[in-house]
C-alpha positions, 0 to 999 in steps of 0.5 A, spaced: 362 914 292 369 913 294 373 919 297 380 920 300 380 921 307 385 919 313 386 912 314 388 908 320 395 908 321 398 901 323 404 901 328 405 894 331 406 887 328 399 886 331 396 891 328 397 888 321 394 881 324 388 885 326 387 889 319 387 882 316 383 878 321 378 873 318 379 876 311 383 870 308 381 862 308 387 859 306 384 853 305 379 856 299 381 863 297 384 865 291 388 870 294 391 876 290 397 880 292 398 887 288 405 890 290 408 896 288 416 896 288 419 902 288 417 906 295 413 900 297 417 893 297 424 897 297 426 904 298 425 909 292 432 911 289 434 913 282 437 905 281 433 899 283 434 898 290 434 892 295 428 890 299 429 889 307 431 882 309 424 880 312 420 883 306 425 879 301 424 872 306 416 873 306 415 875 298 419 869 296 415 864 301 408 868 298 410 867 291 411 860 291 404 859 294 400 856 289 394 859 292 397 866 291 397 870 285 402 875 286 403 882 281 409 886 282 408 893 279 413 898 277 414 904 274 420 902 270 421 898 264 418 890 265 425 887 263 428 892 269 424 890 274 424 882 272 431 882 272 432 885 278 427 880 282 428 874 278 422 871 282 419 865 277 412 865 280 411 872 279 407 876 274 411 883 273 407 889 270 412 894 268 410 902 266 404 902 271 401 895 267 403 897 260 407 891 259 405 885 263 409 878 263 406 872 266 409 866 270 408 862 263 411 867 259 405 870 256 406 877 255 402 883 253 404 890 251 399 896 250 402 902 246 401 909 248 400 914 242 406 916 238 404 923 239 404 922 247 410 918 247 414 924 244 411 929 249 413 925 254 420 924 252 421 932 251 418 933 258 423 928 261 429 931 257 427 938 259 426 937 266 433 933 266 436 939 263 434 945 266 432 943 274 436 936 275 441 939 280 443 939 288 440 933 289 434 934 285 432 928 280 427 926 275 423 919 275 421 917 268 415 912 269 414 912 262 407 914 262 408 919 268 414 923 270 416 925 277 420 930 279 423 929 286 426 935 290 427 932 297 434 933 298 435 940 295 437 946 300 431 951 302 435 956 298 434 953 291 428 949 292 423 955 291 426 957 284 427 949 282 419 947 284 417 953 280 421 952 274 419 945 274 412 946 275 412 951 269 415 945 264 410 940 266 404 945 265 407 947 259 408 940 256 400 940 257 401 935 263 397 935 269 400 937 275 400 934 281 404 936 287 406 931 293 411 932 299 418 933 296 415 931 289 411 934 282 408 929 278 406 930 271 400 925 268 398 925 261 391 927 260 389 920 258 385 914 260 390 910 263 393 909 270 395 903 275 387 902 276 386 900 269 392 896 269 390 892 275 383 891 272 386 889 265 391 884 269 385 881 273 380 880 268 386 876 263 388 872 269 381 870 272 375 873 268 370 879 268 367 877 275 374 877 278 371 882 284 367 877 287 371 871 287 378 874 289 381 876 296 385 882 294 391 885 298 394 892 294 400 895 297 403 902 294 406 909 296 405 913 290 399 918 288 399 913 282 397 907 286 391 911 289 388 910 282 388 902 283 386 903 290 380 907 288 378 901 283 379 896 289 375 900 294 370 895 297 373 889 294 379 888 297 384 890 303 388 896 301 394 899 304 398 906 302 405 907 304 407 914 307 410 918 312 405 924 312 401 925 318 396 929 314 395 924 308 388 923 305 387 916 301 382 911 298 386 906 302 383 902 308 390 903 312 396 907 312 403 904 313 409 909 315 415 906 312 418 901 307 420 896 312 413 896 316 411 893 309 414 886 311 409 886 317 403 886 312 407 880 308 408 876 314 401 877 317 399 874 310 404 868 310 401 867 317 395 864 315 399 859 311 403 857 317 398 856 321 395 851 316 401 847 316 401 847 323 394 844 324 
C-alpha cells in the first residue's frame, strides 16, 4: 500500500542522472512523460508564465522524439495551455484531464454534472469577492479551486485564511491545507490520477502499466493523486521547496528551474544513442 513519506531531495545534475539510471532503453522502450505545467515546467502565476530557457530547449527536443509520448497537464482550460505552448507533438490535458487533445487532433471531454459546476462557480465567485486582496488570489482549476495567500501580510493573513476556509467548507468542498494555499476539492471520483489512467488507456491499451516507461512530474496536491496511481510503475517527482514534504513520489525536486535537470537527463539517453 502506497503511503506518503519524505522523498530523497535531488540537488545536483548528477542526482537526476542517477535517479533515472538504467530506467530507459532508448532503443526499445516506449517512454511516457506526464508533466504538469504551472509550478512544474514554469512558475505558478495568475497568468500563464514562460518556461526557463533550459526547460524549453529540452521540452522541444523530447516532444519531437517519436519514441516519447508527452502529455502536458494544466488546471487551466485546454485551449489556453495549447495556445500558450503550441508544440505540435504534445498531448494537452486541460482541466486536470477532463479535456484532452492528442497531436492527431482527436479530442475528448468529460462533462461534470451541472449541479457541481454551479457549486464550483459560486465558490470561485465568492472567494474572489470576499478574500482576494493584499496579494491573495484565486486559481480556478475548473474542478477544484485554490486560494493563494503567500503574498499577504501577517496582519491580514489569519483573518483571510479563516474566511476562505469557511467559504470552501460552506459550499460542500473538501478542504486541503497546504503551505501558502487552501484547496477546495469537490467530493467526486475524478482527479489527475483518473485523468492520467484514461489518457494512457486510450493511447495505448488496458495493459499500459506493463509496457511503458513513465516519468511523472508535478508540484501540487492534485498531482499526488496521479503519483499514487503510478506508484511502483514509473518514476515520479514532486516539485516543492518544503523541507518537511510528505509525498507518494520517488523523489523531490526543489524548484521549477531544477526540473530542467530532469528533462536534460532524459534527453541525455537519446543524445548517447546518436553518438553511439
